C-alpha positions in Angstrom: 121.1 6.2 177.0 117.5 7.2 177.2 115.0 4.4 176.6 111.4 5.0 175.6 111.0 8.7 175.9 108.5 9.3 173.2 105.5 9.4 175.8 104.8 11.1 179.1 106.2 8.8 181.8 108.2 8.9 185.0 111.9 8.4 184.6 114.1 6.2 186.6 117.8 6.3 186.3 119.4 2.9 186.7 123.1 2.4 187.0 124.1 -0.8 185.0 127.3 -2.6 184.0 127.4 -3.3 180.3 128.4 -6.8 181.0 126.3 -7.5 184.3 123.1 -9.5 184.5 121.2 -6.4 185.1 121.9 -5.6 181.5 120.2 -8.9 180.4 116.9 -7.9 182.3 117.0 -4.4 180.9 117.3 -5.7 177.3 114.4 -7.9 178.0 112.2 -4.9 179.3 113.2 -2.8 176.2 112.5 -5.5 173.6 109.2 -6.6 175.2 108.1 -2.9 176.0 107.6 -3.6 179.5 108.8 0.0 180.4 106.0 1.4 178.3 103.5 -0.9 179.9 104.6 0.3 183.4 104.5 3.9 182.1 108.2 4.3 183.1 111.2 5.7 181.1 114.3 3.9 182.0 117.4 5.9 181.8 120.2 3.5 181.7 123.6 4.9 183.0 126.3 2.5 181.9 129.1 2.3 184.5 132.4 0.5 184.5 132.1 -1.2 188.1 129.9 -1.5 191.1 131.9 0.9 192.9 131.2 3.5 190.3 127.4 2.7 190.8 127.8 3.4 194.5 129.3 6.7 194.1 126.8 7.7 191.4 124.0 6.7 193.8 125.5 8.5 196.8 126.0 11.6 194.7 122.3 11.5 193.4 123.3 10.8 189.8 121.3 7.7 189.6 118.0 6.6 191.3 118.9 2.8 191.4 121.5 0.2 191.2 122.2 -3.3 192.2 124.4 -4.1 195.4 124.1 -6.1 198.5 122.3 -5.7 201.9 125.5 -5.7 204.0 126.7 -2.6 202.0 123.2 -0.9 202.5 123.1 -1.7 206.2 126.5 -0.3 206.5 125.8 2.9 204.5 122.6 3.4 206.8 124.7 3.3 209.9 126.9 5.9 208.3 123.9 8.1 207.8 123.1 7.5 204.1 119.5 6.2 204.3 119.4 3.6 201.3 117.1 0.6 201.0 117.3 -2.8 199.4 114.7 -4.8 197.5 115.7 -8.5 196.3 117.0 -8.8 192.9 118.9 -12.3 192.7 119.7 -15.1 195.1 122.0 -16.5 192.6 125.2 -17.1 194.8 128.7 -18.3 194.1 130.0 -21.9 194.4 133.0 -23.9 195.1 134.1 -25.7 191.7 136.7 -28.3 191.2 137.9 -30.3 188.1 135.8 -33.3 187.4 138.5 -35.8 188.4 139.6 -34.1 191.5 139.7 -36.2 194.7 138.0 -33.4 196.6 134.7 -34.6 197.5 133.6 -32.4 200.3 134.2 -28.9 201.6 136.4 -30.4 204.5 138.6 -31.8 201.7 139.5 -28.1 200.8 142.0 -28.2 203.9 145.6 -28.1 202.6 144.7 -27.2 199.0 145.1 -24.2 196.7 142.0 -22.4 196.7 141.2 -19.5 194.4 138.8 -16.9 195.9 137.2 -14.1 193.9 136.4 -10.7 195.4 139.0 -10.5 198.0 139.4 -11.3 201.6 136.1 -9.8 202.9 134.1 -11.3 199.9 130.7 -12.2 201.5 130.5 -15.8 200.1 134.2 -16.3 201.3 133.4 -15.2 204.8 130.2 -17.5 204.9 132.3 -20.4 203.6 134.9 -19.8 206.3 132.2 -19.6 209.0 130.7 -22.7 208.0 133.9 -24.8 208.1 134.9 -23.2 211.3 132.0 -25.1 212.9 133.6 -28.3 211.8 137.0 -27.3 213.3 138.5 -26.1 210.0 140.1 -22.6 209.6 140.3 -22.6 205.8 142.1 -19.3 205.7 145.1 -20.6 207.7 144.9 -24.3 206.7 144.7 -23.8 203.0 146.9 -21.8 200.4 144.4 -19.0 199.3 144.8 -16.8 196.3 142.7 -13.8 195.6 141.8 -12.1 192.4 139.5 -11.1 189.8 136.8 -13.6 188.7 137.9 -14.1 185.1 141.5 -14.4 186.2 140.8 -17.1 188.7 138.5 -19.0 186.2 141.3 -19.0 183.9 143.8 -20.3 186.5 141.3 -23.2 187.1 141.2 -24.0 183.3 145.0 -24.1 183.4 145.1 -26.4 186.1 146.9 -24.0 188.6 144.4 -24.3 191.5 142.8 -27.2 193.2 139.4 -25.4 193.7 137.9 -21.9 193.2 135.2 -20.1 195.0 133.9 -17.8 192.4 130.8 -15.7 191.4 127.8 -17.7 190.0 128.2 -16.8 186.4 131.9 -17.7 186.2 131.0 -21.0 188.0 128.3 -21.5 185.4 130.8 -21.0 182.7 133.2 -23.7 184.3 130.4 -26.0 184.7 129.7 -25.8 181.0 133.4 -26.8 180.5 133.0 -29.9 182.7 134.0 -28.8 186.0 132.2 -30.0 189.1 130.1 -28.1 191.5 131.3 -29.1 195.0 128.9 -26.9 196.8 126.9 -23.7 196.2 127.0 -21.1 198.8 123.3 -21.6 199.2 124.1 -25.1 200.4 126.1 -23.8 203.4 123.4 -21.1 204.5 121.2 -23.7 206.5 124.4 -24.5 208.7 124.6 -20.9 209.6 121.0 -20.6 210.6 119.2 -19.2 207.4 116.0 -20.9 206.5 116.0 -20.4 202.7 118.1 -19.3 199.9 118.7 -15.7 200.4 118.7 -12.8 197.8 122.2 -11.4 198.6 121.9 -8.7 195.8 119.0 -6.3 195.3 117.9 -3.1 193.8 119.3 -0.3 196.0 117.8 3.2 196.3 117.5 6.2 198.5 114.8 5.8 201.1 113.6 9.4 200.8 113.4 9.0 197.0 111.6 5.7 197.4 109.0 7.2 199.8 108.3 10.1 197.2 107.9 7.7 194.4 106.2 4.7 195.9 103.9 4.1 192.9 106.8 4.2 190.5 108.9 1.9 192.6 106.1 -0.7 192.8 105.8 -0.4 189.0 109.5 -0.7 188.3 109.6 -4.0 190.5 106.7 -5.4 188.8 108.2 -4.6 185.5 111.4 -6.4 186.5 109.5 -9.3 187.6 107.8 -9.5 184.2 111.3 -9.6 182.5 112.4 -12.4 185.0 109.3 -14.4 184.2 110.0 -14.2 180.5 113.7 -15.3 181.2 112.3 -18.1 183.5 110.1 -19.4 180.9 111.3 -18.6 177.4 114.5 -20.3 176.0 114.3 -18.3 172.8 114.7 -15.2 174.9 118.1 -16.6 176.0 119.1 -16.9 172.3 118.0 -13.3 171.9 120.1 -11.9 174.7 122.9 -14.4 174.0 125.5 -11.7 172.8 124.9 -9.6 176.0 125.9 -12.5 178.2 129.2 -13.1 176.6 128.6 -17.0 176.5 131.2 -18.6 174.3 129.0 -21.5 173.3 125.6 -23.1 173.7 126.5 -25.0 176.7 127.8 -22.0 178.6 124.6 -20.0 177.7 122.4 -23.0 179.0 124.4 -23.0 182.1 123.8 -19.2 182.6 120.1 -19.7 181.8 119.7 -22.5 184.4 121.6 -20.9 187.2 119.9 -17.4 186.6 116.5 -19.2 186.8 117.4 -21.0 190.2 118.3 -17.4 191.5 114.9 -15.7 190.8 113.7 -14.6 194.4 110.4 -15.9 195.2 110.2 -15.5 198.9 108.2 -13.0 201.0 110.4 -9.9 202.2 109.8 -10.8 205.6 111.5 -14.1 205.2 114.4 -12.6 203.3 115.0 -9.9 206.0 114.9 -12.7 208.7 117.6 -14.7 207.1 119.6 -11.5 206.4 119.6 -10.7 210.2 120.9 -14.1 210.9 123.6 -14.1 208.3 124.5 -10.3 209.0 125.7 -11.6 212.6 127.8 -14.2 211.1 129.4 -11.7 208.7 129.9 -9.2 211.3 131.7 -11.7 213.5 134.1 -13.1 210.9 134.4 -10.0 208.7 134.4 -7.4 211.4 134.4 -3.7 211.0 136.2 -3.7 207.7 132.9 -5.4 206.2 130.0 -3.9 208.3 131.3 -1.0 210.1 130.5 -0.5 213.7 126.9 -2.3 213.8 126.7 -5.6 215.1 123.1 -6.0 213.6 121.5 -5.4 210.4 120.0 -1.9 210.4 116.2 -2.1 210.8 115.4 -0.1 207.7 117.6 -2.1 205.2 114.8 -3.8 203.5 112.1 -2.0 201.5 108.5 -3.0 202.5 106.2 -0.8 200.5 105.6 -3.1 197.5 101.9 -4.5 197.6 101.8 -8.2 198.1 105.1 -8.6 199.7 
């Protein structure tokens, strides 16, 4: 779908999932004409999954997508010179029923835990690393069930699991239904050496393309920041994008709104990168080659630094 092509503007092809949070931002950009103000034409390439976006980016069929910095660093060690710029620090959480006797992460020992994203999901690895420092091996000392985020959220609603570690938007939906947030992933990061709340997800693009289009990239980032500020300050805007969010009711939409706002990145890139270096080592240690490949440290070119003021 081509957006705003009735004027002379540079085109940026963006991979987006129809139901993803990036689609929310792109809708705000379109409805407020932020693309026109930035003199950009945003060509939205709708794809079914993050994996499809990765394939499209590596094939040169899109210019930009949203992914995480561990993947970008791994791709760089394999020869694909991609770069990362923070998009969201909204992270997952461990959710339990309101009446659950589970009061701390240590209480997850011996419980049935539903984990979204699989055995090498970043949040799951960080949770394991944190509890190992307390002498708890959650992987072996709990009953762990992996699955798709919506399926695991449904299992929680049906009372099949004691707790779930799920993606932030599914946690927000559970929160709206009265579930208790035992801990957010951001709460465990300081125990692992991070100084602040890190943006795990970011805009990802090819380094050569970015170097050749620095001004357009800077305008794209400024444009998306404008969209984020609208979503940060306007409750009416959330009513406008409600159909895109899939929120079943007003309480769920409010939970999406509040958690999304918490996740808007506001830290200098240098701080983000410093924390990424620390957490990468943790992930490499516990996730191994299957997650990060052969590199023990974050690739030095992973983070994009060419935006003025960062």
